[in-house]
C-alpha positions, 0 to 999 in steps of 0.5 A: 500499500505504502509503495503505490501511495508514494508511486502517485507522490511521485507521478504527480509531483513530475506531472505537475513540476513539467507543466510549471517549466513549459508555462515558464518557457512559453511566458519567456517566449512571449516576452521576447516576442513583444519586446521584438515587436515593432509598431508604427503610428502616422507621423501626423496623427491623422487617427490620435494615438492609434497605432499598427503592427505593420509598416504601410501607408496612413489610411487618412493621409496616406504618407508612409507609417513611422516605426516608434518605440513604446515607452510603457506597455502598459500606456499609450504614449510615444516617443517621438523623437 
């Protein structure tokens, strides 16, 4: 009986630890992808603070969208230097 109980504890411990490692790897990959993501906006701010994930043309004034750097991931403020 003790062997079965011990085997179950070991099994569940191993199963739970594998899930945590997978979750940590996924979280690290998401953070890296977010850090590498580029954001674009119209230099004339035709659409206010609206941003895009790909370069292209502003749908309003047709100017090329410019890459911007976000100051804070929780903020909509942009660095337009």
